[in-house]
C-alpha positions in Angstrom: -23.1 42.7 -38.8 -25.9 39.6 -39.2 -28.7 41.0 -41.0 -29.8 37.9 -42.9 -31.4 39.2 -46.0 -29.2 42.1 -46.8 -26.1 40.7 -49.1 -22.8 40.5 -46.8 -20.5 42.1 -49.2 -23.4 45.5 -48.8 -23.4 45.4 -45.4 -19.7 45.0 -44.8 -19.6 48.4 -47.5 -21.3 50.2 -44.9 -18.8 49.2 -42.2 -15.6 49.7 -43.9 -16.4 53.7 -45.4 -16.9 54.4 -41.9 -13.5 53.7 -41.1 -11.7 54.9 -44.1 -13.0 58.0 -43.9 -11.2 58.1 -40.5 -8.1 56.9 -42.3 -7.5 58.9 -45.5 -8.5 62.5 -44.2 -5.0 62.6 -42.2 -3.0 61.9 -45.6 -1.0 64.6 -46.6 2.0 66.8 -46.0 1.7 68.6 -42.9 1.6 72.6 -43.1 1.4 72.3 -47.6 -1.4 74.1 -49.0 -3.2 72.6 -51.9 -4.0 74.5 -55.0 -7.2 75.7 -55.6 -8.8 73.6 -52.5 -11.8 74.0 -51.0 -11.7 76.7 -48.0 -12.9 74.5 -44.6 -14.3 76.2 -41.1 -12.7 76.3 -37.5 -14.6 77.4 -34.7 -12.9 79.6 -31.7 -14.0 79.5 -27.3 -14.1 82.9 -26.7 -14.3 82.4 -23.0 -10.8 79.9 -23.5 -9.2 80.8 -26.2 -9.1 77.2 -27.7 -8.7 77.2 -31.3 -10.2 74.2 -33.0 -9.3 73.7 -36.9 -10.2 71.5 -39.8 -8.4 71.6 -43.0 -10.6 70.4 -46.6 -9.4 66.5 -46.2 -11.4 66.3 -42.8 -7.6 66.3 -40.6 -8.4 68.8 -37.5 -5.6 70.3 -34.8 -6.5 72.2 -32.1 -4.5 75.1 -29.7 -4.9 77.7 -27.1 -4.4 81.2 -28.6 -5.4 84.6 -27.1 -7.4 85.4 -23.8 -10.9 85.2 -22.8 -12.8 88.4 -24.8 -10.4 88.1 -27.4 -12.3 88.7 -31.2 -10.4 86.2 -33.4 -9.5 86.7 -36.9 -7.7 84.4 -39.8 -5.4 85.5 -42.7 -2.3 84.6 -44.6 -0.3 87.3 -42.6 2.9 86.3 -44.3 2.0 85.2 -47.6 2.8 81.2 -47.6 -0.6 80.4 -48.9 -2.0 79.0 -45.5 -4.5 81.1 -43.2 -3.6 81.5 -39.1 -4.8 83.1 -36.0 -4.8 86.8 -35.5 -7.1 88.0 -32.7 -8.1 91.7 -31.2 -7.7 92.5 -27.6 -10.1 95.4 -27.0 -8.8 95.7 -23.6 -5.0 97.1 -24.9 -6.1 98.0 -28.5 -3.6 95.6 -30.2 -4.0 92.9 -32.8 -1.6 90.1 -32.4 -1.2 87.7 -35.6 0.4 84.1 -35.7 2.1 82.9 -38.8 1.6 78.9 -37.8 -1.7 77.2 -36.8 -0.1 76.2 -33.1 0.2 77.7 -29.7 2.3 80.1 -29.1 3.0 84.2 -28.8 2.0 86.5 -31.8 4.8 87.4 -34.2 3.2 90.3 -34.9 1.8 92.8 -33.1 0.6 96.7 -33.4 -2.3 99.3 -32.1 -5.4 99.0 -34.1 -7.9 101.5 -34.7 -10.5 103.1 -32.1 -12.4 101.3 -29.3 -16.0 100.1 -31.4 -13.9 99.4 -34.6 -14.7 95.9 -36.3 -11.5 94.1 -37.9 -11.9 92.7 -41.4 -9.3 90.4 -42.7 -8.3 89.9 -46.1 -6.5 90.5 -49.3 -7.5 93.7 -50.3 -5.1 94.6 -52.9 -4.7 91.1 -54.7 -0.6 91.0 -53.7 -1.5 87.5 -52.0 -0.7 89.1 -48.7 -4.2 89.6 -45.9 -3.9 92.6 -43.9 -6.2 94.0 -41.2 -8.3 96.6 -42.1 -11.8 97.8 -40.2 -15.3 99.2 -40.2 -16.5 102.0 -37.9 -19.6 101.7 -37.0 -20.0 104.6 -35.7 -19.8 106.4 -39.4 -20.6 103.9 -41.6 -17.4 103.7 -43.1 -14.9 101.3 -44.2 -11.2 102.1 -44.4 -8.8 99.8 -46.2 -5.6 99.1 -45.2 -3.4 97.4 -47.4 -0.3 96.7 -45.1 0.4 95.0 -41.7 0.9 97.5 -38.6 4.4 97.9 -37.6 5.6 95.8 -35.0 4.4 97.2 -31.6 3.3 100.5 -33.6 0.2 101.6 -35.1 -1.7 100.9 -38.7 -0.8 104.4 -40.1 -3.0 106.1 -42.2 -5.7 104.0 -44.2 -4.9 103.2 -47.9 -8.7 104.2 -49.0 -12.0 104.5 -47.3 -15.6 104.5 -48.4 -19.0 104.8 -47.0 -21.0 102.0 -46.4 -24.0 100.3 -44.9 -26.0 101.7 -41.5 -26.1 100.9 -38.3 -26.0 97.4 -36.7 -24.8 95.6 -40.2 -22.0 93.3 -39.5 -19.1 93.3 -41.8 -17.2 90.3 -43.4 -14.8 89.9 -46.1 -14.0 87.7 -49.0 -13.5 87.1 -53.4 -17.1 87.5 -53.7 -16.6 88.2 -58.1 -13.1 86.0 -58.4 -11.1 88.3 -59.6 -7.7 87.7 -56.6 -9.5 90.9 -55.0 -11.1 90.9 -51.6 -14.2 93.0 -50.6 -16.4 94.0 -48.2 -19.9 92.9 -47.8 -22.5 93.3 -44.7 -24.8 91.2 -43.0 -28.1 93.1 -42.2 -29.5 91.6 -38.7 -32.5 93.4 -38.7 -33.5 91.5 -41.9 -31.1 88.9 -42.7 -30.0 90.4 -46.1 -26.5 90.2 -47.1 -24.9 93.1 -49.4 -21.9 92.6 -51.4 -19.5 95.4 -52.7 -16.8 94.3 -55.6 -14.5 97.4 -55.3 -13.7 100.0 -52.3 -15.7 102.5 -53.3 -18.6 104.4 -51.8 -22.1 103.3 -53.5 -24.5 100.9 -53.9 -24.3 97.2 -53.6 -23.5 95.5 -56.4 -25.2 92.4 -55.0 -27.7 91.4 -52.4 -29.6 88.4 -51.0 -31.3 86.6 -48.0 -29.7 84.1 -46.4 -29.6 82.5 -42.9 -31.5 84.2 -39.8 -30.7 87.8 -38.0 -28.9 85.9 -35.1 -26.7 83.9 -37.6 -22.8 84.8 -37.4 -21.8 85.2 -41.0 -18.6 84.3 -43.0 -17.4 83.5 -46.3 -14.8 81.3 -48.2 -14.3 79.2 -50.8 -16.5 76.0 -50.4 -16.1 74.6 -53.8 -12.9 75.2 -55.1 -13.9 77.7 -57.3 -12.0 80.9 -56.4 -15.1 82.3 -55.5 -16.1 83.3 -51.9 -19.7 82.9 -50.7 -21.6 83.3 -47.5 -21.7 80.9 -44.8 -23.5 81.2 -41.5 -23.2 79.8 -37.8 -26.1 79.2 -36.0 -25.1 79.5 -32.3 -28.2 78.0 -31.2 -27.9 75.0 -32.6 -24.2 75.0 -33.1 -24.7 74.5 -36.9 -23.2 75.6 -40.1 -24.9 76.7 -43.2 -22.6 77.1 -46.2 -24.2 78.2 -49.4 -22.3 78.1 -53.0 -24.0 81.2 -54.6 -23.9 84.6 -53.3 -27.7 84.4 -54.3 -31.0 83.8 -52.3 -31.8 80.2 -51.5 -31.1 77.5 -48.8 -27.8 76.0 -47.7 -25.5 73.3 -50.0 -24.1 71.9 -47.2 -25.1 71.4 -43.3 -23.5 70.1 -40.7 -23.1 70.7 -36.6 -20.0 71.5 -35.1 -18.6 73.1 -32.0 -21.1 74.4 -29.2 -23.4 77.2 -28.7 -20.8 79.8 -27.2 -18.4 79.4 -29.6 -17.8 81.2 -32.7 -17.0 80.5 -36.4 -13.6 81.0 -38.4 -12.7 80.2 -42.0 -10.1 79.9 -44.3 -7.1 77.9 -46.0 -5.4 76.2 -43.4 -3.0 74.0 -45.2 -2.7 70.1 -43.9 -3.2 70.0 -40.1 -1.6 67.4 -38.2 -4.5 65.7 -36.9 -5.4 65.8 -33.0 -8.5 66.8 -31.0 -11.6 68.1 -32.3 -14.0 70.8 -31.6 -16.9 69.1 -29.5 -20.1 68.6 -31.5 -20.5 66.1 -34.9 -19.0 67.4 -37.8 -21.2 65.7 -40.7 -20.9 66.5 -44.1 -23.9 65.8 -46.0 -23.4 66.7 -49.4 -27.3 67.3 -50.8 -28.9 68.1 -54.0 -31.1 71.3 -53.7 -34.9 71.1 -54.3 -34.5 73.2 -57.7 -31.8 71.4 -58.8 -34.0 68.1 -59.4 -36.9 70.6 -60.2 -39.1 70.2 -57.5 -42.8 72.3 -57.5 -43.2 74.6 -55.3 -44.5 73.8 -52.1 -48.0 74.2 -50.4 -47.3 75.6 -47.0 -51.0 76.1 -46.1 -51.5 72.7 -46.6 -48.5 71.3 -44.4 -48.0 71.5 -39.9 -45.0 72.5 -38.6 -43.8 70.1 -35.8 -40.8 69.5 -34.0 -38.8 66.0 -34.7 -38.3 63.7 -32.2 -37.6 60.3 -33.8 -36.0 58.8 -37.6 -38.2 57.0 -39.5 -37.1 54.9 -43.0 -38.8 53.8 -45.7 -38.6 52.7 -48.9 -40.5 54.1 -52.1 -42.2 50.4 -52.8 -42.6 50.8 -56.5 -40.8 49.5 -59.8 -40.4 51.5 -63.0 -37.5 51.9 -65.3 -37.5 55.7 -64.7 -35.4 56.5 -61.8 -33.6 59.9 -60.5 -35.4 63.2 -59.9 -38.2 62.4 -63.0 -39.2 59.6 -60.6 -39.1 62.1 -58.0 -41.3 64.8 -59.7 -44.0 62.2 -60.1 -44.5 61.4 -56.8 -44.2 64.7 -56.0 -47.5 65.4 -58.4 -49.1 62.4 -57.2 -49.0 63.4 -53.3 -49.9 67.2 -53.8 -53.0 65.6 -56.0 -53.8 63.8 -52.8 -54.1 67.0 -50.7 -50.9 67.3 -49.2 -48.4 70.2 -49.4 -45.5 68.8 -51.1 -43.5 65.3 -51.3 -44.2 63.5 -48.3 -40.4 62.9 -47.3 -38.1 65.2 -46.2 -35.0 63.2 -47.9 -34.4 61.0 -50.7 -31.7 58.8 -51.3 -31.3 57.6 -55.0 -30.4 54.2 -56.3 -26.7 55.6 -56.7 -26.9 57.0 -53.7 -27.3 60.3 -54.3 -29.4 62.4 -51.8 -32.1 64.8 -52.8 -33.5 67.1 -50.8 -37.6 66.6 -50.1 -39.8 68.5 -47.9 -38.6 71.0 -45.3 -38.0 69.8 -42.0 -39.7 72.3 -40.5 -42.9 70.7 -41.4 -44.1 67.4 -40.8 -44.5 64.5 -43.8 -47.7 63.1 -45.0 -48.6 59.2 -45.4 -51.6 57.4 -46.5 -51.1 54.7 -43.6 -52.1 54.7 -40.0 -50.0 56.8 -38.4 -49.4 60.2 -37.7 -46.1 61.3 -38.8 -45.7 64.3 -36.4 -42.6 64.4 -34.8 -40.8 61.8 -37.4 -37.8 62.9 -39.8 -38.9 60.8 -42.7 -35.8 59.4 -45.3 -37.1 57.3 -48.3 -34.8 55.0 -50.2 -35.6 54.6 -54.0 -36.3 51.1 -55.0 -38.6 48.5 -54.1 -36.8 46.0 -51.5 -39.4 43.3 -51.4 -38.2 42.3 -54.9 -35.2 44.2 -54.7 -31.8 44.8 -52.4 -30.5 48.4 -51.7 -27.5 49.1 -53.3 -24.5 49.7 -51.3 -24.4 53.3 -52.0 -27.7 53.7 -51.0 -26.8 52.2 -47.2 -23.9 54.7 -46.7 -25.9 57.2 -47.9 -28.6 56.5 -45.7 -26.3 55.8 -42.7 -24.9 59.5 -43.5 -28.5 61.0 -43.7 -29.5 59.9 -40.6 -26.3 60.6 -38.4 -26.7 63.8 -39.9 -30.1 64.2 -39.2 -29.7 62.9 -35.5 -26.8 65.7 -35.2 -28.5 68.4 -36.6 -32.2 67.7 -35.0 -30.9 66.1 -31.5 -32.3 63.3 -32.2 -31.2 60.2 -30.1 -30.2 57.4 -32.3 -32.1 54.7 -30.9 -35.8 55.9 -32.4 -34.5 54.8 -35.9 -37.3 53.0 -37.3 -38.8 51.0 -40.2 -42.3 52.3 -41.3 -44.0 49.1 -40.2 -42.8 49.9 -36.8 -45.7 52.5 -36.9 -48.2 51.3 -39.5 -49.4 48.0 -41.2 -47.1 48.0 -43.8 -44.3 46.3 -45.5 -42.4 49.4 -45.8 -39.5 50.0 -46.1 -39.1 46.2 -47.8 -38.0 43.0 -46.6 -34.4 43.0 -47.9 -33.8 46.9 -46.0 -36.3 46.5 -42.5 -33.6 43.4 -41.3 -30.7 46.0 -41.3 -33.4 48.4 -39.6 -34.6 45.9 -37.1 -31.8 44.5 -35.7 -29.8 47.2 -34.6 -27.1 47.0 -36.9 -28.4 50.4 -38.7 -28.4 52.5 -35.4 -24.8 50.9 -34.7 -23.4 52.2 -37.8 -25.0 55.7 -37.5 -23.4 55.8 -34.0 -20.6 55.0 -35.0 -20.1 57.4 -38.2 -20.9 60.6 -35.5 -18.7 59.3 -33.0 -15.9 59.6 -35.7 -17.8 63.0 -36.9 
């Protein structure tokens, strides 16, 4: 890169990080599960039967399993600690389970339930082995089955059954209380509500919360490696995953696009994958400190306007103070609210150490005291005054990641990346950051990260 006002050690660091991410993620023994590792996600195209899986290091694999119309499930069918594919084929009423994440024929097959039953995979007795239970929407009844069906025959009688939910609810399973035993939760699309049971008995939900939209596809996994499963959703309209680390109402802790709108999500501990073709769409992981964690005051939506984002705009804070981080961000927000704005002006903040903080809800246009209209702009502010100081290497790395995420999340062309000064009479984002923007080097790094996924 040739940005003259940015020290070479900073600029080269950004480029190397992009390369190293691609090389490090394939490390590890193929097929070996990692103790206490976080779960990861995959997608399945039900129109073609192709599966795309990622492990917790980011390594990938893809293979064909099943035929168009099959319902995908995953579980640890052979008790080896690795989740592998399963299918429910409504056309013949059979479940087909495979014990490796590769293309091939089923290792186990058995007849499953009644027409209209929904398969639920999980370890419902804590023995370390997953089985296939079922939810019968016509009865609002869960049938827990603690064994796999004999090959080529049926499941047999349920171990236990209980009433749960109302017509229209969609079941999923997970270990929601960290006791080593999976239980059943229900997603109610009409309200976006989630109802969780911690045991296998009839009764009211042990917990309830709202997460995602009614049209989202819901599932669960241990996203943060704490041995407790929490909710995740896949939004087909934008092929976007939203993962939350607590089973409570709130915003996603991880957001990324992966796959296409016709795909369906799967999640599990897939062991170490060999690498290979990845799903269409970008997988840009963006760790973010949520608003509540840095002490943001409530926004005032009546002062804001919704918008459709079409461009990416970089700011710097433009002030110098010994106070950094959340305390500084709270002072910005107080000042912006005192100006009559509805919230902090920016959608995301990048701290001095590269930590990314959630700002204004991206549904709403930002605000500005300068002579341009921020409607349609994704606004990211980098902490610091880059007229007199340089951005840190960590800030530049995070700036690339934030813009790559926003580009894929909101379908914004990276060629729209610009500085605040490109739209208004201002020095922002400062003479020591703007050359990285104006030269096209920032756009090139963003495109490279998107291509690497």
